[in-house]
DRENLUM-807796 format. One record per residue (C-alpha): x, y, z. Coordinates in steps of 0.5 Angstrom, whole numbers, plus 500, padded with zeros to 3 digits. Layout:
<fifis>
XYZ;...
</fifis>
This chain:
<fifis>
500500500;503507498;503512504;502518498;501518491;508517487;507521480;512519475;509525471;545536472;585578454;580574459;580566456;584564450;581565444;579559440;581557433;575554430;577549424;572548419;570540418;564541413;559546413;556545420;562541423;568544426;573543432;573547438;580546440;584551443;590553438;595557443;592554450;596550455;594543454;590541461;594536465;589531468;582528465;579531459;573530456;571530448;564532446;561531439;555536439;550536434;545542433;542545427;546552429;552548433;557553431;553559433;551556440;558554442;561561440;555564445;558560450;565562449;563569449;558570454;562574459;555577462;552571465;557569471;555562471;558561464;565563467;567556469;565553462;569558458;575557462;574549461;574550453;580555453;584550457;582544453;579541459;573540455;574540447;568540443;567538436;560540432;556537427;549539424;543536423;542537415;543530412;543523415;551523414;551530419;547526424;551520424;555519430;560514426;567515425;568520430;575521433;577516439;578523443;570524443;568521450;561523449;555525444;550530445;543530440;537534441;531529442;527532437;532529432;532522435;525521436;523520428;530517426;530509427;537509424;540514429;537511435;540504433;547508432;546511439;545505442;551502439;555508442;552507449;555499448;561502445;562506452;560513450;556517454;550520450;546526452;539528449;537535450;530539449;524541452;521537457;522529456;522523461;527518463;523513460;523516453;530517453;531509455;526507449;529512444;536509446;533501447;536501454;529500458;530499465;537501465;536507469;528507471;524502474;519498469;515495474;511497480;514498487;509492489;512488483;519490485;519489492;517481491;522480485;529478486;534480481;540476479;544482479;543488483;542495480;541502482;535505479;532512479;526516476;523523477;516526476;520532473;521532466;528534464;531538459;538534459;539527460;546523460;547516461;553511460;553504461;560504463;560504471;564511473;563518475;557521473;554515470;547518470;546526469;539529470;538537469;532541468;531549468;526553471;524561470;525565464;530564458;529570454;536572455;539565452;537561446;535554449;540551446;545555449;542553456;542545454;550546452;551550459;548544463;552539459;559542459;557543467;557535467;563534463;567539467;565535474;566528470;573530469;574533476;571526479;576522474;582526476;580525484;579517482;586517479;589520485;591526480;588532484;585533492;578530492;576536496;568535494;568528493;565525499;564517500;559516506;560523508;568523509;572527504;576521501;579519494;573515492;577509490;579508498;575503502;571506508;574503514;570507519;563504516;559498517;555499511;557498504;556503498;552500493;551506488;556510483;556517483;550521479;550528478;543532478;543540476;537544477;538551474;533557475;533564471;530571472;525574467;531576463;534569462;540570466;542565471;540566478;542560482;543552481;542546485;547541485;545534488;549527488;547522493;550515495;546509497;549504502;547497505;548494512;551487510;552484517;545485519;541478520;534481520;529476516;524482515;528488513;534490510;538496512;540502508;543509509;542515503;547520504;545527500;550532498;547538496;550545494;546551492;550557488;547564487;550567480;549575478;548578484;543573487;544570494;541563496;537564503;533558504;534551503;529545504;531538504;526532504;528525505;521521504;520514505;514513500;512505501;508503507;512497509;518501510;520504516;525510518;530508523;534515524;536521520;541527521;543532523;539534529;538542530;544545530;548551527;555553526;561552520;562545522;556540522;556533525;552527522;551521525;546515523;546508525;551502522;557506523;556512519;558519522;562525519;562532519;562537513;564544512;558548509;562553507;560558512;556558518;549556517;543554522;539547521;532546523;530539524;523538522;523530520;517526523;518518525;511517524;510519517;517516515;521522513;527526515;527533513;531540514;531547513;537551512;537558514;542564515;544565522;541570526;546576524;546574517;540575511;543570506;547563506;554562504;555562497;555557495;552553501;553545502;549541506;550533507;544530511;543522511;537518513;537510515;531506514;529499514;527496507;522490506;522486500;528486495;527494493;530500497;526506495;527513497;525520495;529526495;527533494;530540495;527547494;532552494;530560494;535565491;534573492;537577487;536585488;529584492;526578488;525571490;527565485;525558487;529552484;525545486;529538485;526531486;529525484;526518486;533513488;532506489;536499489;533493486;536487489;
</fifis>
């Protein structure tokens, strides 16, 4: 029985030299930039106006949220090869350089092209990450178009999943929110799944520019996480079961074992002129207690790492985070942190998981979770002497619960408010995370 109805309803910069490959295609590599020492990403970007879109990103110095993107392009951390959509040959992903890790296509170009759908399925099989972008589409449509049903989202009801055992356990996720960008790779690694959506006005940018913005954000983050995994950089923002550690290192302080890889979820909010006001970035980590002997329940912990960032004169001033157990036969065990304030926040939940995190300044945390209704919930606000939160603000709560059957499920929601010169802007993010075993 469901407690509540579930609806399935990511002399400034060095100038780039653009080398034309054909009418629509050029290589956005940097002629005079110093090669980046570390992990890099190569993106094949398909769009009817691909060159114009990339140039807009390169030259956008008005919107602060584009600064990191321009720098990554300038120093070759990310390189872009552009392709048009006019002919079948333009649209084909075949014959790309080995330096291309990822492909990005407008979903409208994929919907009615069975050949392209098959080619993109093969690209996934070959180890590429494939992004689709466009106006409001679901994870399920992404899976159907690329022939990978059940790789990301569940295909059965929760009741069926609870009573079915899988030979190979799988992380699953879904959301009632329609997405603007979805990226996925069949290869296990950093940011295997990427979700991104936009709220607010878009008048200041073409939608394609926003899509590329979101894709490049994930490219940069994936490269950074790859460097951390390879031990090439200090993993300052890579957390594993709460403790900032290289993600390849075993976690000795916790009894629970990780069962998921890192995902990347971005929600952007823009003002009425289309300028980016803020962003929510969420990663989550799901762990299972392996040493329990309970015949009725399995024990799980979800750790949610959220960062909210203001841009262009906007400041974050309120965050509400919700960890909700939606199924009646599952029960919350504990959640953390409790009411607290300061510049170091401690978290402790059952099965050996405890840690502290730096929110990037002093914050106040109000614990409003409810044992009877099976949810952990928090409000993050400025201290009594401040009007806004630190920018950015990081929040890393955790929730432990008892899961019945063979399907562990949790709904994670984040609502972040930003103030820009007296105007309030809301970014809402929701994801349904699960482990089918």
